[in-house]
C-alpha positions as CSV (number, residue, x, y, z in Angstrom):
1,M,6.9,-50.7,24.5
2,A,3.5,-49.7,25.8
3,R,4.9,-48.7,29.1
4,S,7.1,-46.1,27.4
5,Y,4.0,-44.0,27.0
6,C,4.1,-43.3,30.8
7,G,7.9,-42.9,30.8
8,I,9.0,-46.4,32.0
9,I,11.3,-48.8,30.2
10,I,10.8,-52.6,30.6
11,N,13.3,-54.9,28.9
12,R,14.3,-58.5,29.5
13,L,17.9,-57.2,29.5
14,L,17.2,-55.0,32.5
15,E,16.8,-56.3,36.0
16,E,14.1,-53.9,36.9
17,P,11.9,-51.1,35.3
18,V,13.8,-47.9,34.5
19,T,12.4,-44.4,34.3
20,G,13.1,-42.9,30.9
21,K,14.6,-39.5,30.2
22,W,11.7,-38.3,28.0
23,E,8.4,-36.5,28.7
24,P,5.7,-39.2,29.3
25,L,2.6,-39.0,27.2
26,V,0.3,-40.1,30.0
27,S,0.6,-40.3,33.8
28,R,1.3,-43.6,35.5
29,E,-2.1,-43.5,37.2
30,D,-3.9,-43.2,33.9
31,F,-1.8,-45.9,32.3
32,V,-2.6,-48.3,35.1
33,K,-6.3,-47.6,34.8
34,V,-6.3,-48.2,31.1
35,Q,-4.4,-51.5,31.5
36,Q,-6.9,-52.7,34.1
37,I,-9.8,-52.0,31.7
38,L,-8.1,-53.8,28.9
39,E,-7.3,-56.8,31.1
40,N,-11.0,-57.2,32.0
41,N,-12.1,-56.9,28.3
42,P,-9.1,-57.8,26.1
43,S,-10.8,-57.3,22.7
44,G,-12.9,-54.3,23.7
45,F,-16.0,-55.9,22.0
46,Q,-17.9,-59.1,22.8
47,H,-18.7,-60.8,19.5
48,N,-21.7,-63.2,19.8
49,K,-22.0,-65.5,16.8
50,D,-25.5,-66.6,17.9
51,E,-26.8,-63.0,17.8
52,E,-25.1,-62.5,14.4
53,A,-27.1,-65.5,13.1
54,R,-30.4,-64.0,14.4
55,P,-30.3,-60.3,13.3
56,L,-34.2,-60.1,13.3
57,T,-34.5,-60.4,17.0
58,R,-36.4,-57.5,18.4
59,L,-37.9,-56.9,15.0
60,L,-40.1,-59.9,14.2
61,K,-43.5,-60.1,15.8
62,C,-46.0,-62.8,15.8
63,H,-48.9,-61.9,13.5
64,D,-51.4,-63.8,15.6
65,C,-50.7,-62.2,19.0
66,G,-48.5,-59.2,18.3
67,C,-45.7,-60.3,20.7
68,Y,-42.0,-60.2,19.7
69,M,-40.6,-63.6,18.5
70,V,-37.6,-64.9,20.4
71,G,-34.5,-66.1,18.7
72,Y,-32.8,-69.3,20.0
73,K,-30.4,-72.1,19.0
74,N,-31.1,-75.8,18.9
75,N,-27.8,-77.1,20.0
76,Q,-28.5,-80.7,18.9
77,K,-29.4,-79.7,15.4
78,N,-27.0,-76.7,15.4
79,L,-29.8,-74.6,13.9
80,H,-31.2,-71.2,14.8
81,Y,-34.9,-70.3,15.0
82,Y,-37.3,-67.5,15.8
83,R,-40.3,-68.5,17.8
84,C,-43.4,-67.0,19.5
85,L,-43.5,-68.0,23.1
86,K,-47.3,-67.6,23.3
87,C,-48.6,-69.2,20.1
88,N,-48.1,-72.9,19.3
89,G,-46.6,-73.6,16.0
90,V,-45.4,-70.1,15.2
91,S,-41.7,-70.8,14.5
92,V,-39.4,-70.3,11.6
93,N,-35.8,-71.3,10.7
94,A,-33.4,-68.4,10.8
95,F,-31.5,-69.9,7.8
96,T,-32.7,-71.6,4.6
97,T,-31.7,-75.3,4.9
98,V,-31.8,-78.2,2.5
99,R,-34.5,-80.0,4.6
100,A,-36.6,-76.9,5.4
101,Q,-39.7,-76.7,3.2
102,R,-39.8,-72.9,3.5
103,K,-37.2,-70.2,3.1
104,G,-35.4,-69.1,6.2
105,A,-36.5,-66.0,8.1
106,N,-33.3,-64.1,7.2
107,D,-33.5,-64.8,3.5
108,L,-37.2,-64.1,3.6
109,F,-36.4,-60.6,5.0
110,V,-33.9,-60.0,2.1
111,D,-36.8,-60.7,-0.3
112,F,-39.1,-58.4,1.7
113,L,-36.6,-55.6,1.4
114,Q,-36.2,-56.2,-2.3
115,K,-39.9,-55.5,-2.7
116,Y,-39.2,-51.8,-1.9
117,A,-36.6,-51.5,-4.8
118,I,-37.9,-49.1,-7.5
119,P,-37.9,-50.6,-11.0
120,E,-35.4,-48.8,-13.2
121,K,-38.0,-47.9,-15.9
122,I,-40.1,-45.8,-13.5
123,A,-37.3,-44.5,-11.3
124,P,-37.3,-41.1,-13.1
125,L,-41.0,-40.7,-12.6
126,V,-40.8,-41.5,-8.9
127,K,-37.9,-38.9,-8.6
128,L,-40.0,-36.3,-10.4
129,Q,-43.0,-36.8,-8.2
130,L,-40.9,-36.8,-5.0
131,T,-39.4,-33.5,-6.1
132,K,-42.9,-32.1,-6.5
133,I,-43.9,-33.3,-3.1
134,F,-40.9,-31.9,-1.3
135,N,-41.2,-28.6,-3.1
136,H,-44.8,-28.4,-1.9
137,Y,-43.6,-29.3,1.6
138,N,-40.9,-26.6,1.5
139,D,-43.4,-23.9,0.3
140,G,-45.9,-24.8,3.0
141,N,-43.2,-24.5,5.7
142,S,-42.0,-21.2,4.4
143,T,-45.6,-19.8,4.4
144,N,-46.2,-21.0,8.0
145,E,-42.9,-19.6,9.2
146,A,-43.5,-16.2,7.6
147,T,-46.9,-16.0,9.3
148,L,-45.6,-17.0,12.7
149,K,-42.7,-14.6,12.5
150,S,-45.1,-11.8,11.6
151,Q,-47.3,-12.7,14.7
152,M,-44.2,-12.7,16.9
153,D,-43.2,-9.2,15.7
154,V,-46.6,-7.9,16.5
155,L,-46.7,-9.4,20.0
156,E,-43.2,-8.2,20.8
157,R,-44.1,-4.7,19.7
158,K,-47.2,-4.8,21.9
159,M,-45.1,-5.9,24.8
160,K,-42.7,-3.0,24.3
161,E,-45.6,-0.5,24.1
162,L,-47.1,-1.9,27.2
163,K,-43.8,-1.4,29.1
164,V,-43.6,2.2,27.9
165,R,-47.1,3.0,29.0
166,Y,-46.5,1.5,32.4
167,G,-43.3,3.4,32.7
168,L,-45.1,6.7,31.9
169,G,-47.8,6.0,34.4
170,D,-50.6,5.6,31.9
171,I,-51.7,2.3,33.4
172,D,-51.5,0.8,36.9
173,K,-49.5,-2.2,37.9
174,E,-52.5,-4.6,38.0
175,T,-53.4,-3.8,34.4
176,F,-49.8,-4.1,33.4
177,D,-49.4,-7.5,35.1
178,L,-52.6,-8.9,33.6
179,T,-51.7,-7.7,30.1
180,A,-48.1,-8.7,30.3
181,S,-49.1,-12.2,31.4
182,H,-51.5,-12.6,28.5
183,L,-48.9,-11.3,25.9
184,N,-46.1,-13.5,27.4
185,K,-48.4,-16.6,27.0
186,Q,-49.0,-15.7,23.3
187,I,-45.3,-15.1,22.7
188,S,-44.4,-18.5,24.3
189,E,-47.0,-20.4,22.2
190,T,-45.9,-18.7,19.0
191,A,-42.2,-19.4,19.7
192,Q,-43.1,-23.1,20.4
193,E,-44.9,-23.3,17.0
194,L,-41.8,-21.8,15.3
195,N,-39.6,-24.4,17.0
196,T,-41.8,-27.3,15.9
197,L,-41.6,-26.3,12.2
198,A,-39.4,-28.7,10.2
199,P,-36.4,-27.0,8.7
200,K,-36.5,-26.3,5.0
201,I,-34.8,-29.0,3.0
202,S,-31.8,-27.8,1.1
203,N,-29.9,-29.7,-1.6
204,L,-33.3,-31.4,-2.4
205,E,-32.3,-33.1,-5.7
206,K,-29.1,-34.5,-4.1
207,L,-31.0,-35.9,-1.1
208,I,-33.7,-37.5,-3.2
209,S,-31.2,-39.1,-5.6
210,S,-29.2,-40.4,-2.6
211,G,-32.3,-41.8,-1.0
212,L,-33.4,-43.6,-4.1
213,E,-30.0,-45.0,-4.7
214,K,-29.9,-46.5,-1.2
215,L,-33.4,-48.0,-1.8
216,S,-32.2,-49.7,-4.9
217,K,-29.4,-51.4,-2.9
218,L,-31.4,-51.9,0.3
219,A,-31.3,-55.7,0.4
220,L,-27.6,-55.8,-0.6
221,V,-26.6,-53.3,2.0
222,W,-28.5,-55.1,4.8
223,S,-27.1,-58.5,3.8
224,S,-23.5,-57.2,3.8
225,S,-23.7,-55.2,7.0
226,N,-22.6,-56.2,10.5
227,L,-25.2,-56.9,13.2
228,E,-25.2,-53.4,14.6
229,M,-25.8,-51.8,11.2
230,R,-28.5,-54.3,10.3
231,R,-30.5,-53.5,13.4
232,R,-30.1,-49.8,12.8
233,I,-31.4,-50.2,9.2
234,Q,-34.3,-52.3,10.5
235,K,-35.2,-49.8,13.2
236,T,-35.1,-46.9,10.7
237,L,-37.2,-48.6,8.1
238,F,-39.7,-50.4,10.4
239,P,-39.9,-48.5,13.7
240,D,-42.8,-50.6,14.9
241,G,-41.3,-53.9,13.8
242,I,-42.7,-56.4,11.3
243,S,-45.2,-59.2,11.7
244,Y,-44.5,-62.8,10.6
245,D,-47.6,-64.5,9.2
246,V,-46.8,-68.2,9.7
247,K,-49.8,-69.5,7.6
248,N,-48.7,-67.6,4.5
249,H,-45.0,-67.5,5.4
250,Q,-44.7,-63.8,4.8
251,Y,-43.9,-60.5,6.5
252,L,-46.4,-57.7,7.1
253,T,-45.9,-54.2,8.4
254,K,-48.4,-51.5,9.5
255,R,-45.9,-48.6,9.6
256,T,-42.7,-47.9,7.7
257,N,-40.3,-45.0,7.4
258,S,-42.1,-42.1,5.8
259,F,-39.7,-41.9,2.8
260,L,-40.0,-45.6,2.3
261,Y,-43.8,-45.3,2.5
262,V,-44.0,-42.6,-0.1
263,T,-41.6,-44.2,-2.6
264,D,-43.4,-47.5,-2.3
265,Y,-46.8,-45.8,-2.8
266,L,-45.5,-43.9,-5.9
267,T,-44.0,-47.1,-7.3
268,R,-47.2,-49.0,-7.0
269,Q,-49.1,-46.1,-8.6
270,F,-46.7,-45.7,-11.5
271,E,-46.6,-49.4,-12.3
272,G,-48.9,-50.8,-14.9
273,E,-51.8,-48.5,-15.7
274,G,-50.2,-45.9,-13.4
275,I,-47.5,-45.1,-16.0
276,K,-50.1,-44.4,-18.7
277,K,-52.2,-42.3,-16.3
278,S,-49.2,-40.2,-15.2
279,R,-48.3,-39.4,-18.7
280,R,-51.8,-38.3,-19.6
281,N,-52.0,-36.1,-16.5
282,G,-48.5,-34.8,-16.5
283,G,-47.6,-36.7,-13.3
284,M,-49.8,-37.7,-10.4
285,S,-50.0,-35.4,-7.4
286,I,-50.0,-35.9,-3.7
287,E,-51.1,-32.7,-1.9
288,A,-48.9,-33.2,1.1
289,P,-46.4,-35.7,2.4
290,P,-46.9,-37.7,5.7
291,A,-45.7,-36.1,8.9
292,G,-42.0,-36.3,9.4
293,L,-41.2,-37.0,5.7
294,E,-37.5,-36.4,5.2
295,P,-35.4,-38.0,2.4
296,A,-32.3,-37.8,4.7
297,T,-33.9,-40.3,7.2
298,L,-33.0,-43.2,5.0
């Protein structure tokens, strides 16, 4: 039936292929090319069960030396491991096993993600403070944008006046060229600053609510995702990777996604005495969010 797409009929009742009387959907040349590609890769995707078993490859680093840990399989034991090639003894099972004295690396990562979940009792406080932060962020961007646009208008007006004066013969070419070069440089620098301004965040409440909801299900989402999605989540949340401390059997990280960083910071502040303090002060305040903070990044 597939060959009917290119206008050819093949049937066991026919002695040879027959050209159909309908308009082909694709040319014979294109059909042959596609078939050759499919024959070389029947499924279109190479599924590697070993890699599925070791999703933390290219994420885990050795806390002692800072190098990435390598995933491998012990075929005799039929077990998967992560190991540092430089440091002796820095190795951890990928899965939790009956004989293993410690939790496996994959399960340990699920617990690590769970630490970023926001307790339900303080979720409204975190949302309120995030809204304050992003409103401050938006207001600051708006002020900077207005100032830069005003500067651009002044510079463009000066350039126009310069051209008129040169056209009327009020200034010579050398003066024109020097002044025009100086103004063009200022215009270019101002335009570059305008382009680097982050866009104003619209639908703020919806974005914050969506981000917090995803955080509350972070461990579950990662556990139920395929390999590609797991690695995308890992790269988004921990762009520099995470370190495995073999002595304490725990994960450490120096840098996280900005939204994750702020929500984690607020959660810690609001927990315990932080809740009482926030109620007395009407909510804690952070003057400005970290660079690149954007609720949609999660």
